[in-house]
Structure formats: C-alpha cells, structure tokens
N, C-alpha and C positions, 0 to 999 in steps of 0.2 A: 764662252756663249757669243754667238753672232746672230745678226738679223738678215733675213732674206725676204724679198717680195716673192710670194709663191706664184703670182700670175706670170712672172717672167721665166719661170723654169719649165723646161720641155717635159712632156709627159713621160718619157723614158727615164727620167731622173727623179720621179716623184715617189718611188718605193711602194707602188701599189702591187707590183708582181713579186711573189715570194722568190722566185728564180733569180731576181736581180739583187736580193739581199743575202749576203753571205756573212758567216761568222768571221770576225777579224777585220771586216770592212770598216772604214770611217763613215759615219752617217750623221745626219741631222735629224733629230726627232723632235715632235711636240709633246711635251708632257701633259698629263691630264689637266693639271692646274693651269697650264698655259695655253689651253685650247682657245679661249677667247682672244688673247692677244697674238696668237700664232708665233710666239717666241720659240726659236729654234735652239735646241741643246745639242752640241756635238760630242760625239763619243765613238767608241769602237763597240761593235756588236759582239755580246758575249753569247746570247741565246736568241733564237727566233721563236716567238710565242704563238703567233698566228698559224694555224694549221691549213687553212685554205690557201689555194694558189694565187688568189686575187683578193683584195680588200680595197674598196673605194676610197677609204680614209687613210690607207697606208698599213703596211705590215707592222704589227706590234712586236717590238723587240725589247731585251733587257741589255743595258750597256755594261761594260766592265766596271762602271762606278755603282752599278745597282739601280740606276734610274731606268724606268719603264716608259715607253711611249711609242707613238706611231711614226714610222720613217716617212719623212717629207723630202729629204735630199740625200742622194747617194754620191759620195765623193769619189 
C-alpha cells in the first residue's frame, strides 16, 4: 500500500477514462471502505467493471487480489 496526494496528479493519470485502463496494468485504486481517507491500494487489473467510457470518480476495476475499487492512479 502507498499514499499519494491526489491533487498533485495530472488529470491524464487519474483513471477516469476507460480507454486508459487496461487489463494487466498496475494501478492504484481506492476501496469503498477507504473513500474517506483516500488510501490507495496498488495492484494489477484483472477486470474492468465500469461499462461507460468516462466516470468522474474513476473507472471501477477488480484487481488480481479480488479487491474492487475505483482507479485513481495509473502506473
């Protein structure tokens, strides 16, 4: 797990566009239970769960560990 100040990340790295998120990529997500603290969990994308092309809070994914959250950082 690592911590990132989200205000310092450029918009193209925030994971709001589905086209930027690919299966097998390493990403940082915020789990539902971590939304208040914005704690980032790092992992590899197993499945993309959001069907729309854009989501303002980040594309929802499942990591290979089984954790589900919204992408905040794309590595």
